[in-house]
C-alpha positions as CSV (number, residue, x, y, z in Angstrom):
1,M,0.8,-16.0,-0.2
2,T,3.0,-18.6,1.1
3,T,6.9,-18.6,2.5
4,D,7.3,-22.4,0.3
5,E,10.2,-24.5,2.6
6,F,12.2,-27.4,0.8
7,V,12.0,-30.5,2.8
8,G,14.3,-32.6,3.0
9,T,15.0,-35.6,4.4
10,D,17.1,-35.3,6.9
11,P,16.7,-36.5,10.2
12,E,17.9,-33.6,12.2
13,A,15.8,-31.2,10.0
14,A,12.7,-33.8,10.1
15,R,13.1,-33.6,14.5
16,A,13.1,-30.3,14.7
17,R,10.5,-29.5,12.2
18,R,8.2,-32.4,14.9
19,R,9.2,-29.7,17.6
20,S,7.7,-26.6,16.1
21,A,5.4,-24.6,15.2
22,R,6.4,-23.7,11.8
23,P,4.5,-27.1,9.8
24,L,1.1,-25.9,10.9
25,L,2.0,-22.4,10.3
26,L,2.7,-23.1,6.8
27,R,-0.2,-24.9,5.6
28,L,-2.8,-22.4,7.0
29,H,0.0,-19.5,5.4
30,F,-0.8,-21.7,2.6
31,Y,-5.0,-22.1,2.7
32,A,-5.0,-18.4,3.5
33,G,-2.8,-17.3,1.0
34,V,-4.8,-19.5,-1.6
35,F,-8.0,-18.1,-1.0
36,I,-8.2,-15.1,0.8
37,G,-6.1,-13.7,-2.5
38,P,-8.4,-13.1,-4.1
39,F,-10.6,-10.7,-2.1
40,L,-6.8,-9.1,-1.0
41,L,-6.3,-8.3,-5.0
42,V,-9.7,-6.4,-5.0
43,A,-8.8,-4.7,-2.1
44,A,-5.4,-4.1,-2.9
45,L,-6.6,-2.5,-6.9
46,T,-9.8,-0.5,-5.5
47,G,-7.6,0.9,-2.8
48,L,-5.3,1.8,-5.4
49,L,-8.0,3.8,-7.1
50,Y,-8.8,5.4,-4.4
51,I,-5.4,7.0,-2.9
52,F,-5.7,9.2,-6.0
53,T,-8.9,10.8,-5.5
54,P,-8.5,14.2,-4.6
55,Q,-6.9,14.9,-7.3
56,L,-8.9,13.0,-9.5
57,E,-11.8,15.4,-7.9
58,Q,-10.6,18.7,-8.7
59,V,-9.8,18.0,-12.5
60,V,-13.3,16.4,-12.7
61,Y,-14.9,19.2,-10.5
62,D,-12.8,21.9,-11.3
63,H,-15.8,24.3,-12.5
64,E,-17.6,23.3,-8.9
65,M,-14.7,23.3,-6.4
66,N,-12.5,26.3,-8.2
67,V,-12.9,29.7,-8.7
68,P,-10.7,32.8,-10.3
69,A,-9.5,34.8,-6.7
70,G,-10.7,38.2,-6.1
71,S,-10.2,40.9,-4.3
72,S,-12.8,40.5,-1.9
73,A,-15.4,37.8,-0.8
74,Q,-19.4,38.8,-0.9
75,P,-20.6,37.9,3.3
76,L,-21.5,34.6,4.2
77,E,-25.3,34.9,4.3
78,S,-25.3,36.7,0.8
79,Q,-23.3,33.3,0.1
80,L,-26.2,31.3,1.4
81,A,-29.3,33.2,0.5
82,A,-27.5,32.3,-3.2
83,A,-27.8,28.3,-2.3
84,R,-30.8,28.3,-0.7
85,Q,-32.1,30.2,-4.4
86,A,-30.4,27.4,-6.2
87,V,-31.9,24.6,-4.0
88,P,-35.4,25.6,-3.1
89,D,-36.3,22.0,-1.7
90,A,-34.1,21.3,1.0
91,T,-32.4,22.0,4.2
92,V,-29.1,24.1,4.8
93,V,-27.8,22.3,7.5
94,R,-23.9,23.1,7.0
95,V,-21.6,24.9,5.6
96,R,-18.0,25.3,4.7
97,P,-16.2,28.3,3.5
98,G,-13.4,27.8,1.2
99,P,-9.8,27.5,3.5
100,E,-8.1,29.2,-0.2
101,A,-8.7,32.5,-2.1
102,T,-9.5,29.8,-4.8
103,D,-12.1,27.5,-3.2
104,T,-16.0,27.7,-3.3
105,T,-17.6,27.6,-0.5
106,Q,-19.9,24.0,0.0
107,V,-23.4,24.6,1.5
108,I,-24.7,21.6,2.1
109,F,-29.0,20.6,2.1
110,S,-30.4,17.2,3.9
111,R,-33.7,16.4,2.2
112,P,-35.7,13.3,2.8
113,D,-35.2,11.9,0.0
114,L,-32.1,11.0,0.1
115,E,-29.6,7.9,1.5
116,A,-28.1,8.3,4.8
117,S,-25.5,10.3,5.2
118,H,-25.7,11.2,1.6
119,W,-26.2,15.3,0.9
120,L,-26.8,17.9,-1.6
121,T,-24.2,20.8,-2.2
122,A,-24.5,23.6,-3.4
123,Y,-20.7,24.9,-4.4
124,V,-21.1,29.3,-4.4
125,D,-18.8,31.4,-5.7
126,P,-17.4,33.4,-2.3
127,Y,-17.1,37.2,-4.9
128,R,-20.2,36.8,-6.3
129,S,-22.4,34.8,-4.7
130,E,-22.9,33.1,-7.5
131,V,-24.1,28.8,-7.3
132,R,-21.5,27.3,-9.4
133,G,-23.2,24.3,-9.6
134,V,-25.2,21.7,-7.2
135,L,-23.8,17.7,-6.3
136,E,-25.0,14.8,-4.1
137,T,-22.4,14.0,-1.9
138,Y,-21.6,11.4,0.9
139,G,-20.2,11.1,3.8
140,S,-18.4,13.1,6.4
141,S,-15.9,14.2,3.9
142,Q,-18.1,15.7,1.3
143,A,-17.3,13.3,-1.1
144,T,-18.1,14.0,-4.2
145,P,-19.8,11.6,-6.7
146,V,-17.2,10.7,-8.6
147,R,-14.9,9.4,-5.3
148,T,-18.1,8.1,-3.6
149,W,-18.7,5.7,-6.6
150,I,-15.0,4.4,-6.1
151,D,-15.6,4.7,-2.4
152,Q,-18.3,2.6,-2.5
153,L,-16.5,-0.1,-4.9
154,H,-13.5,-0.3,-2.4
155,R,-15.8,-0.7,0.1
156,G,-18.4,-3.5,-0.7
157,L,-18.2,-3.7,-4.4
158,H,-21.9,-2.0,-4.8
159,L,-23.5,-4.8,-3.6
160,G,-24.6,-3.0,-0.6
161,D,-24.3,-5.0,2.8
162,F,-23.3,-8.5,2.0
163,G,-21.0,-7.0,-0.5
164,R,-18.6,-5.3,2.6
165,L,-18.4,-8.4,3.8
166,Y,-15.2,-9.6,1.0
167,S,-13.7,-6.1,3.1
168,E,-13.9,-7.6,5.9
169,L,-12.5,-10.8,5.0
170,A,-9.7,-8.9,3.3
171,A,-9.3,-6.9,6.4
172,S,-9.8,-10.2,8.7
173,W,-6.9,-12.5,7.7
174,L,-4.4,-9.4,6.4
175,W,-3.0,-9.1,9.7
176,V,-2.5,-13.5,10.1
177,V,-0.9,-14.0,6.4
178,V,1.2,-11.0,7.7
179,L,2.5,-12.0,10.8
180,G,2.0,-16.0,9.8
181,G,4.4,-14.8,6.8
182,L,7.1,-12.9,8.8
183,V,7.4,-15.7,11.3
184,L,7.5,-18.0,8.8
185,W,10.4,-15.7,7.2
186,W,12.7,-14.4,10.1
187,S,12.6,-18.1,12.0
188,K,14.9,-19.1,10.0
189,R,18.3,-18.9,9.7
190,R,18.9,-17.6,6.3
191,Q,22.0,-15.4,4.6
192,H,19.7,-13.3,2.9
193,R,17.4,-11.5,5.0
194,V,16.4,-9.6,1.7
195,A,15.6,-11.2,-1.2
196,D,18.5,-13.4,-2.6
197,R,18.9,-12.0,-5.8
198,R,21.4,-15.1,-6.9
199,A,18.5,-17.7,-5.9
200,K,16.2,-18.7,-9.4
201,G,12.7,-20.8,-10.0
202,R,10.7,-21.4,-7.3
203,R,13.8,-20.0,-4.9
204,K,13.5,-17.4,-6.3
205,L,10.1,-16.4,-5.9
206,V,9.9,-17.5,-2.2
207,S,12.6,-15.1,-1.6
208,W,11.0,-12.2,-3.4
209,H,7.8,-12.6,-1.8
210,A,9.0,-12.3,1.3
211,A,11.3,-9.8,1.6
212,T,8.6,-7.8,-0.5
213,G,6.1,-8.7,3.0
214,S,8.8,-7.7,5.3
215,W,9.4,-4.3,3.9
216,V,5.9,-3.3,3.9
217,A,4.3,-5.6,7.0
218,I,4.2,-2.5,9.0
219,V,1.0,-0.4,6.6
220,L,-0.2,-3.8,6.0
221,L,-0.9,-4.7,9.4
222,F,-2.2,-1.0,10.3
223,L,-4.4,-0.8,7.0
224,S,-5.7,-4.0,8.5
225,V,-6.4,-3.1,11.9
226,T,-8.0,0.9,10.6
227,G,-9.8,-1.3,7.8
228,L,-11.8,-3.4,10.4
229,T,-12.9,-0.4,12.3
230,W,-15.3,0.2,9.1
231,S,-16.4,-2.8,9.0
232,Q,-20.2,-4.3,9.8
233,Y,-19.1,-7.0,12.3
234,A,-15.6,-6.7,13.8
235,G,-16.6,-2.8,13.6
236,E,-19.0,-3.4,16.3
237,S,-16.8,-4.5,18.5
238,I,-14.4,-2.5,17.7
239,T,-17.0,0.0,19.0
240,D,-17.7,-1.6,22.2
241,V,-14.1,-1.6,23.5
242,R,-13.8,1.8,22.4
243,Q,-16.6,2.7,24.6
244,A,-15.5,0.0,27.7
245,L,-12.2,2.5,27.4
246,S,-13.8,5.5,27.7
247,W,-12.6,6.0,23.9
248,Q,-15.3,7.4,22.1
249,T,-14.5,10.8,20.3
250,P,-15.9,13.4,22.5
251,T,-18.6,16.0,21.5
252,L,-20.5,19.2,22.2
253,S,-24.0,19.2,22.5
254,A,-26.2,21.4,20.5
255,S,-28.8,21.9,23.6
256,M,-29.0,25.5,24.0
257,S,-30.7,24.1,27.3
258,E,-27.1,21.8,28.2
259,H,-25.5,24.5,27.6
260,A,-27.4,26.9,30.1
261,E,-27.4,24.3,32.3
262,H,-23.6,24.0,32.4
263,G,-23.0,27.9,32.6
264,G,-22.5,28.7,29.5
265,H,-24.5,32.9,28.6
266,A,-27.3,32.1,26.8
267,G,-28.3,35.2,24.1
268,H,-31.9,34.8,24.6
269,S,-34.9,35.8,26.3
270,E,-36.1,36.1,29.4
271,H,-38.2,33.0,29.6
272,S,-36.4,30.1,29.7
273,G,-36.0,27.6,26.4
274,S,-37.3,30.2,24.0
275,A,-35.9,30.5,20.9
276,P,-33.6,33.9,20.9
277,V,-35.7,37.0,19.8
278,T,-32.6,37.3,17.1
279,D,-30.0,36.0,15.7
280,A,-26.1,37.1,15.1
281,G,-25.6,35.0,11.7
282,A,-23.0,33.3,9.9
283,D,-21.0,36.5,9.2
284,R,-20.6,36.6,13.1
285,V,-20.2,33.5,14.4
286,L,-17.5,32.2,11.6
287,A,-15.7,35.6,13.1
288,A,-16.3,35.1,16.5
289,A,-14.9,31.3,15.9
290,R,-11.7,32.4,14.8
291,A,-11.2,34.9,16.9
292,H,-11.7,32.1,19.0
293,G,-8.5,30.5,17.7
294,L,-10.5,28.3,14.9
295,D,-8.2,28.4,12.2
296,G,-7.8,26.3,8.7
297,R,-10.9,24.8,7.5
298,V,-13.9,25.0,9.5
299,E,-17.3,23.8,8.9
300,L,-20.8,25.8,10.2
301,T,-23.6,23.4,11.6
302,L,-27.1,25.7,11.6
303,P,-29.4,26.2,14.4
304,K,-32.4,24.5,14.4
305,E,-34.6,26.5,16.9
306,G,-33.4,25.5,21.0
307,E,-30.1,25.3,19.6
308,V,-26.3,27.1,19.0
309,Y,-24.1,27.3,16.5
310,L,-21.5,24.5,16.5
311,V,-18.0,25.9,14.4
312,K,-15.6,22.6,13.7
313,Q,-12.3,22.5,12.2
314,I,-12.2,19.5,9.5
315,E,-8.7,20.4,9.0
316,T,-7.3,16.4,8.6
317,G,-3.8,17.1,8.0
318,W,-0.7,17.1,10.4
319,P,-0.6,18.4,12.7
320,S,-4.8,17.8,13.4
321,K,-7.1,20.3,13.6
322,Q,-10.3,19.0,14.9
323,D,-11.1,22.1,17.2
324,T,-15.0,22.6,18.4
325,V,-16.8,25.9,19.5
326,A,-20.5,26.0,20.5
327,I,-21.7,29.6,19.9
328,D,-24.9,31.4,21.1
329,P,-27.0,31.8,18.3
330,A,-28.2,35.7,19.1
331,S,-25.0,37.2,21.3
332,A,-22.2,35.4,18.8
333,Q,-20.9,34.3,21.8
334,V,-18.6,31.0,22.3
335,L,-20.7,29.0,25.7
336,E,-18.1,25.7,25.3
337,T,-15.2,24.6,23.6
338,L,-13.8,21.5,22.7
339,R,-10.3,20.9,21.5
340,F,-8.4,18.4,20.1
341,D,-5.5,17.6,22.5
342,D,-8.4,17.2,25.5
343,Y,-9.4,14.2,23.2
344,P,-8.5,10.8,25.0
345,I,-5.9,8.5,23.2
346,G,-8.2,6.4,21.8
347,A,-10.1,8.8,19.7
348,K,-7.0,10.4,18.8
349,L,-5.4,7.1,17.7
350,A,-8.7,6.7,15.7
351,R,-8.8,9.7,14.1
352,W,-5.0,9.7,12.9
353,G,-5.4,6.0,11.7
354,I,-8.8,6.8,9.5
355,D,-7.4,9.7,7.9
356,A,-4.1,7.8,7.1
357,H,-6.2,4.8,6.3
358,M,-7.3,7.1,3.6
359,G,-4.2,8.9,2.4
360,M,-4.7,12.7,3.8
361,L,-3.2,12.6,6.9
362,F,0.5,13.7,5.4
363,G,-0.5,14.8,2.1
364,L,0.8,13.5,-0.5
365,P,3.8,11.4,1.0
366,N,0.8,9.7,2.8
367,Q,-0.4,8.7,-1.0
368,L,3.1,7.4,-2.2
369,V,3.7,5.3,0.7
370,L,0.0,3.5,0.0
371,A,0.1,3.3,-3.4
372,V,3.3,1.7,-3.2
373,V,1.8,-0.6,-0.8
374,C,-0.4,-1.3,-2.7
375,L,1.1,-3.1,-5.3
376,A,3.2,-4.9,-3.0
377,L,0.3,-6.3,-1.9
378,I,-0.7,-7.0,-5.4
379,T,3.1,-8.5,-7.0
380,M,2.5,-10.5,-3.8
381,V,-0.7,-12.0,-3.7
382,V,0.9,-12.7,-8.1
383,W,3.7,-14.0,-6.5
384,G,2.0,-16.5,-4.6
385,Y,-0.3,-17.8,-6.4
386,R,2.8,-18.2,-8.8
387,M,4.5,-19.8,-6.0
388,W,0.8,-22.7,-5.6
389,W,1.5,-23.7,-9.7
390,H,4.8,-24.3,-9.2
391,R,3.9,-26.9,-6.7
392,R,1.3,-28.8,-8.9
393,P,1.8,-32.8,-10.1
394,T,4.3,-31.8,-13.2
395,R,2.6,-34.7,-14.6
396,D,-0.5,-33.3,-14.4
397,G,-0.9,-30.4,-16.5
398,F,-4.2,-29.9,-15.0
399,A,-3.9,-30.3,-11.3
400,M,-4.1,-28.0,-8.4
401,G,-1.1,-27.0,-6.5
402,K,-0.1,-29.6,-3.5
403,P,-0.6,-28.2,0.1
404,F,1.7,-28.3,2.2
405,A,1.7,-31.8,4.6
406,R,-0.7,-32.0,7.3
407,G,-1.2,-32.8,11.0
408,G,1.4,-29.8,11.4
409,W,-0.6,-29.4,15.2
410,R,1.4,-32.5,16.1
411,S,4.7,-30.7,16.5
412,M,3.5,-28.4,18.0
413,P,4.6,-28.3,21.6
414,P,1.4,-28.7,23.6
415,A,1.8,-25.3,25.5
416,G,2.3,-23.3,22.6
417,L,-1.0,-25.5,20.7
418,V,-2.8,-24.4,24.0
419,A,-1.8,-21.3,23.6
420,L,-2.5,-20.7,19.6
421,V,-6.3,-22.5,19.9
422,V,-7.0,-19.8,22.8
423,A,-5.3,-16.9,20.4
424,G,-8.0,-18.1,17.5
425,A,-10.7,-18.7,20.0
426,L,-10.6,-15.1,20.7
427,A,-9.4,-13.7,17.3
428,A,-12.9,-15.7,16.1
429,W,-14.8,-14.4,19.0
430,F,-13.8,-10.5,18.3
431,L,-13.7,-11.0,14.5
432,P,-16.8,-13.3,13.2
433,V,-15.9,-13.0,9.8
434,F,-12.5,-14.5,10.5
435,G,-14.3,-17.1,12.9
436,V,-16.8,-18.2,10.4
437,T,-14.1,-18.3,7.4
438,L,-10.7,-20.5,9.5
439,I,-13.7,-22.8,11.0
440,G,-14.5,-23.2,7.0
441,F,-10.8,-24.3,6.6
442,L,-10.6,-26.2,9.6
443,L,-14.4,-28.0,7.9
444,V,-12.1,-28.1,4.4
445,D,-9.0,-29.6,5.6
446,A,-10.6,-32.0,7.3
447,L,-12.6,-33.5,4.3
448,L,-10.1,-33.4,2.0
449,G,-7.8,-35.7,4.8
450,L,-11.1,-38.0,4.1
451,R,-11.1,-38.4,1.2
452,K,-7.6,-39.2,0.9
453,S,-7.8,-42.0,4.0
454,R,-10.9,-43.1,1.3
455,V,-8.6,-43.2,-1.3
456,R,-5.8,-45.3,0.0
């Protein structure tokens, strides 16, 4: 919100204010906090709700996701046959064998009537080849309906593309609010770098608001940057930057002909480009991938005609396991390998950032840190509005809190003002939603100034 200051009448202090960016930062921080605060509050509340959805899924869908451990599992092909029988009007695209003895096998189907990135998933008992349930899942993380609902609430309030603007607005301004607050708090010579417990009233609110922001600033900046990667408009800018730096996530081709061109052994008939005579089957393919070092959670992408099996590790914890192999569907031989260690640094950072943002990279400690930060952000927003309330004229019970004085840009050194304008223009170009709202703030500020001048 605003790290409110007590404005004195000392001439020396006045001259110092005229020579610094502080008055301008105070007004910008105030406006950003007042108008962006509700969006940050909603993002923090819905994010707090999302953090523990993995545990919630295990409770809500215990029957589908868990089974009593048995002595020996049925062949994967037998489990696929049971899933196909349960969902006859859909096409199997991927399968995820249960990594633990009590996990079901997830057989993932596509169907034309499903929305983009939505699937039908059959949960199969690996010991009896019996389908325990079928759910509509979402995305590469196989989110169940309850997690999908909370995810869409956090991302766009169930309002479609228009609703996604709220989360992009929050992420676009969060880093500005955090950095501005840090500069305002740490640029002053203060006796208390942490919360001042002896302060009272508004001073106490300012102290706790700023100190709490300092403690969680790094995580908030991280959430702002990673949140922008999912956004509509800023996300496109980030994608363009990654492409320019060759930081895209590499993938293996599913085309049999491409692997043959690269010298991979293709166990198909002597007629080039023809479909394989036989299919080694999911069991042999999985065994080949395991022998090649793909342990833990894996996902098999079943091939269409003229394609190969792709087997990928999907372990999002630390250390990340994201290796992928292409396997000949006829001979079950590994044709090509893509190791996570060979990813460009940008692709690795994107993977780690997304997983940490979702609370999966370090498991429960990751979730607990995010939960504390969300609670801290909620508290700071409430404190910020409380400070705004303290700034209202006491003679008028219905008056709004007064903003900081206008004209703060006049106190900035010319070089600093030029640098700030250039940085703001670049940020507005790179983050369109930030740019539009920044222009809106400036227009509102100008209109308020004009109105005040006319009243005088």
